[in-house]
N, C-alpha and C positions, 0 to 999 in steps of 0.2 A: 450471433441467435437470433431466430426468428421469434418473434414474441407475439405468436396468434393466440388465440383459445385454443387451435387445435393442437398445438404443441404443449399447450400447457395439460389438456386432456391426457395426452400420450404419457406423459412426464407423470403424473398424477396416476395411471394405471399401472406405469412402471413402478410405481412406490409402492400402491397396492399390492402387486405383487411380490415383491420385495420383502414387504411386510410377512404375508401370506405365509410366504416360505423362510421366514424366520432369519432373511438375510440382512442381519442389522448394518453390515459394511452396504451394502448394496441401497440398502433403504436410506441411508447417510448421505449417498453420491446424488440418488435421485433429488432427496430434501435440498442439496446445495444447486443442483438443475433449475429445480422449480422457486430458488429463492430470484435465481438469475432473471428468470421469466416473468415472477413479479415485480422483480425492481424496473426491468426495463420497461415493464407498462406502468410504473408510476404507482404501484401499489407497494408502496415502501412498508407501512406496517406488516403485511402477507410476507413478505420478504425476507425482513427480520424476524418473524416467528419459525419459519422454517430453519434459517443460519442457526437461530438456538437449538434448534431440534437436531440439526445436523451435527452442533458439537457435539452435544450431548452421546447421539450416536455413535460419532466416531471414538469419543471418549471410551465408551463403551465395549467397543473391540480391539481398544488401543491403536488406533491408526491414526498417529500423532500427526503425517503429512496432514490429512483430512481435517485435523484439529486446527493447524496452521491456516488453512486455504481458508478454512468457514470462518473463524476468527477473524481473520484479512480481510475478507469478502464483507463483514458485516460492519467493521471497523469503516471503510468505504461506504458503507449504506448510512448509518450513524455521522459520519465527515460531513456527506451529502447533505445533511437534514442541519446542520450546525454545530452537532451536539458533540464538541471538541471535548467535554471530561470523558463522554463514556469511550469515543472512539480513541483516544489514547488510552484507555483502561483495557481496550479488547488487544490495540497494538503491543502493550505489553505484555499481556497473557500469550501472544502469538508467537513474539519472540523465540523464548524457550523453545517452544515446538518446533519451528523451524531449526532451531542448533541442534536439535533432537534425531533430526533427519539427514542432518547436514546441508540444509539447504541453503547454500551462502548468497544467492540472489533474494529469497526470502527476506532474511536477515535486515541484507542491506537496504531493500524495499523500505522496509517496516522501520526500520531505526532513521530512514531519512524521512520518512512520513510523520513521526515521531518529534523530528527536531522541525518539521514546520509548522504539526500543534504547539509546540513548547514557544517557538518563535510567534506565532499569531496570538499565543495566551500570554506575550511578553517576559515569559522566562528565559531571556538570551541566553545563561549560562547554561542552560538543563539543554537546551537545543545547539549548541554548539558542541557539547559535549556526545551528542544522539550523532548528530552530522560526524565529528573525529571519529566516532566508532565506526560509522557506515566508511568512512573515507577508508579507513586502516585494511578494511574487508574486500572493499571494491578494488583497489590498488592490488592489492592481494591476488585478487583474482586476475587481473591486468583486465578487467572489464572498463574502457573508456568512458563510456557513455554514463555507467552509474556512479563513476565518478566525477563527472560532470554535471551530472546532477546534485551530488553532494557538496561538491563545490560552490555551484551557485547561490545553495542553501547558506552555506558558510558567508556567503558574498554578502546576501540578504541579512545576516547577522550583524555583521561588520557595517553596515548601512545603518542599521537602528542604531548601533552607539555612537552612529556620526564617525567613523573611521572611515574616510572616503578612501584615501589611500589602500587600505589593505582591500576596500571593496573590491577597486577597480582591478587591483592583483588577484582575486579569485576568479572574478568574473570573465578577466583574461585567460587564466587559467583553464576555466570551463570552455571557453571558447574553442581555444587551440585542440583539444580534447575530443570536442564535439566536429570539430572539422576533418582531425584525424579520421575520428570512426564514420563519418559521411553523414553524419544525422544533422540533415541539412535545417528542418524545422528547428531540431534545438539548437542548433547554430544560430539562429533568427532570435530565438529567444533571451539569448546568449545577447546578444547585440544588443536586443531592445533596451538589457538593463544597462550595457556600459552607456547606452544613450541614454537613459533615466537618472543614470549616475554624471552625466556631463552639465546637466542643468540643475543638478543640485546648490 
């Protein structure tokens, strides 16, 4: 997305047109797009405001897919600002919305993000629970890359607990899946995790 002033002006015009036409769903979609543009320009406060507006509008018209996306985007925004508590709350709200529209990928991604937040907060048991929930769904989808990400998170939890053997196992499983999926950059991340483990 090109976050130019022109793009913002065009998006705002579309937002106003949707509002004038009483197209609430269209208004919510434009609010989501505007939020992305503001975020890219570093205007986090305005981006958050637009996402909150989008959530309310999507809920008004019963667009649960839209609600899920807006909540997830807002969680990412809060996470980028180090607000783990609010990001966690938003992710927890988004998961039932993704489940309602049978978006398994969305569920996995948000469970994985919740696992990351719980681990960063020192809630290792909760982190492992979230990762395991994500793993079950990712494996059922036969999504090797998503499963690999989750296993990497589980490896981090094991490392935080001082269980080096289990951490190594998780990282190696993650690396194997990433190699199978042809994800070279992600595979490199797994190798870094294994290298880090070797010097512990």
